[in-house]
C-alpha positions, 0 to 999 in steps of 0.5 A, a space after each residue: 382776549 389776545 388773538 393768538 399769532 399762527 406763527 407756526 402751521 398745524 402740520 409743523 405743529 403736529 410734527 414737533 409733538 410727534 417729535 416729542 412723543 417719539 423721542 420721549 425716552 431718550 431725555 431724562 424728562 418730557 421737559 428735557 425733551 420739549 426743551 431739545 425739540 422747542 430750539 429746533 424748530 424755532 419755538 419756546 419751549 412753553 409754546 410746545 408744552 402747550 401743543 403737547 397737552 393739547 394733542 394729549 387732551 385730544 387723544 384721550 390720554 388726557 383730562 380736559 375738554 378737546 379742541 372740538 368742544 372748546 371750539 362749539 363752546 365758543 360759538 354756543 358762548 357768542 350765539 348767546 351774546 347775539 340772542 341775549 342782545 336781540 331779546 334785549 332789542 325786542 323788548 325795549 321796542 315792544 316797549 316803545 310800541 306799547 307805549 305808543 298804543 297806549 299814548 294812541 288810545 288816550 288821545 282819541 
């Protein structure tokens, strides 16, 4: 999975999204507004479009998983992965010590 670079600060992103929302009616379409504003802030229109979508989801204006929910989901997935690894290690250790105990009993 690629790491996204954060070329634009959260403040710039918020301002760009706010500009799209405020000036949406001055353009024939949402995409036209996005293209115009993206050129002004120096990003590609697709990036600004994603920011606008994300803002709409976070505000409840659009269906989808909010940023906070996505972050929580990632944290839970990471924790789940760590717990699975720990369980696997514990299973292997348990089997090792159980075998060692059997070997000890057989020798005595």
